[in-house]
C-alpha positions in Angstrom: -124.0 -11.1 -176.5 -125.0 -9.9 -172.9 -122.6 -8.4 -170.5 -122.0 -8.2 -166.6 -119.9 -6.2 -165.2 -118.2 -7.6 -161.4 -117.0 -5.0 -159.0 -115.8 -5.1 -155.3 -113.2 -7.2 -155.4 -109.7 -6.3 -153.8 -107.0 -7.3 -151.0 -107.9 -8.1 -147.5 -107.0 -10.1 -144.6 -107.9 -13.1 -143.4 -111.1 -13.0 -141.3 -112.1 -10.1 -143.4 -115.1 -9.1 -145.1 -116.0 -7.8 -149.1 -118.9 -7.6 -151.4 -119.1 -8.1 -154.6 -121.7 -6.7 -156.9 -123.1 -8.2 -160.5 -124.6 -5.5 -162.6 -126.2 -6.1 -166.2 -124.8 -4.0 -168.7 -128.0 -2.9 -171.0 -130.7 -5.3 -169.3 -132.7 -6.2 -166.5 -131.8 -9.5 -164.2 -136.0 -10.2 -164.5 -136.1 -13.9 -165.1 -132.7 -14.8 -164.5 -131.0 -16.7 -162.1 -127.9 -15.2 -161.4 -124.7 -17.4 -160.2 -121.3 -16.7 -158.7 -118.3 -18.8 -159.9 -114.6 -18.6 -158.8 -111.5 -19.8 -160.9 -108.0 -20.2 -159.7 -105.0 -21.3 -162.1 -104.7 -24.8 -162.9 -107.6 -25.5 -160.7 -111.1 -26.2 -162.3 -114.1 -23.4 -161.9 -115.8 -23.8 -158.8 -119.8 -22.8 -158.3 -119.8 -20.6 -155.2 -123.7 -19.5 -155.0 -126.4 -19.0 -156.9 -130.2 -17.1 -156.5 -133.4 -18.1 -158.5 -135.4 -15.3 -160.2 -138.9 -15.8 -158.7 -138.7 -17.2 -155.3 -134.8 -16.1 -154.6 -134.2 -19.9 -153.3 -130.3 -19.4 -152.7 -127.7 -22.1 -153.2 -124.0 -22.2 -151.4 -121.2 -24.4 -152.3 -120.4 -26.4 -149.0 -116.3 -24.6 -149.0 -118.3 -20.8 -148.4 -121.9 -22.1 -146.4 -122.3 -19.7 -143.4 -119.8 -17.2 -144.6 -121.2 -15.9 -148.0 -124.8 -14.8 -148.8 -126.2 -14.0 -151.9 -128.9 -11.6 -152.5 -130.6 -9.6 -155.3 -131.8 -6.3 -155.1 -134.6 -5.8 -157.8 -134.6 -2.0 -157.4 -130.7 -1.6 -158.1 -130.9 -4.5 -160.6 -127.9 -5.6 -159.0 -127.0 -9.3 -157.3 -124.2 -8.9 -154.6 -121.8 -11.3 -152.7 -121.4 -10.8 -149.5 -118.3 -12.6 -148.1 -117.4 -12.9 -144.8 -114.9 -14.5 -142.8 -112.4 -14.7 -145.8 -109.7 -17.0 -146.3 -106.3 -17.8 -148.3 -108.3 -20.5 -150.2 -111.0 -18.0 -151.1 -108.5 -16.3 -153.3 -109.6 -16.2 -156.9 -111.0 -14.4 -159.8 -114.8 -14.2 -159.3 -117.1 -14.2 -162.1 -121.1 -13.9 -162.2 -123.3 -15.5 -164.9 -126.5 -15.2 -165.7 -129.2 -17.3 -167.3 -132.5 -16.3 -168.2 -135.3 -19.3 -167.4 -137.6 -18.2 -170.2 -135.3 -18.1 -173.1 -131.9 -19.8 -171.8 -130.0 -16.4 -172.6 -126.5 -16.2 -171.1 -124.5 -13.5 -169.6 -121.1 -14.0 -168.5 -118.8 -10.6 -166.9 -114.6 -10.6 -167.1 -114.7 -11.2 -163.3 -113.3 -9.6 -160.1 -109.8 -10.5 -158.5 -110.4 -11.3 -154.5 -106.6 -11.8 -152.7 -106.9 -13.0 -149.0 -103.5 -12.5 -147.9 -101.8 -11.4 -144.4 
C-alpha cells in the first residue's frame, strides 16, 4: 500500500496561519489527484480541498474558500495546504489522499493535528 506523510500541524491562535505538507513515501505524485480532508471526532469527514494532476485546477469547500490555498511543487514532489485566518472550527486532524488518475490507486496518510485556540 502506498503511503503519504503529512506534516505542519500544530497549535495556533485564531487568525493565525499554518502550512501543511503532504509527501509521498516512495513514489511520485505525477498523475495523482491530491485531496485534503479533515476529521473531528463524532463528525463526518469533510473534504477541504483538492488539486488535479494535469491542469492543477483546484477545489475548496465553502468553509475554507478564500482562506486556504492548495498547491503542488512538482520539483519537491510535495503538495501544500496554506491555511490563513484560521478559526477554532478549523480544529481537526488533517489528512491528504492521493488518487492515481490512470490506475485508480489510492494512497493515504496518518494525518496531522491542527488546533486553533487562544
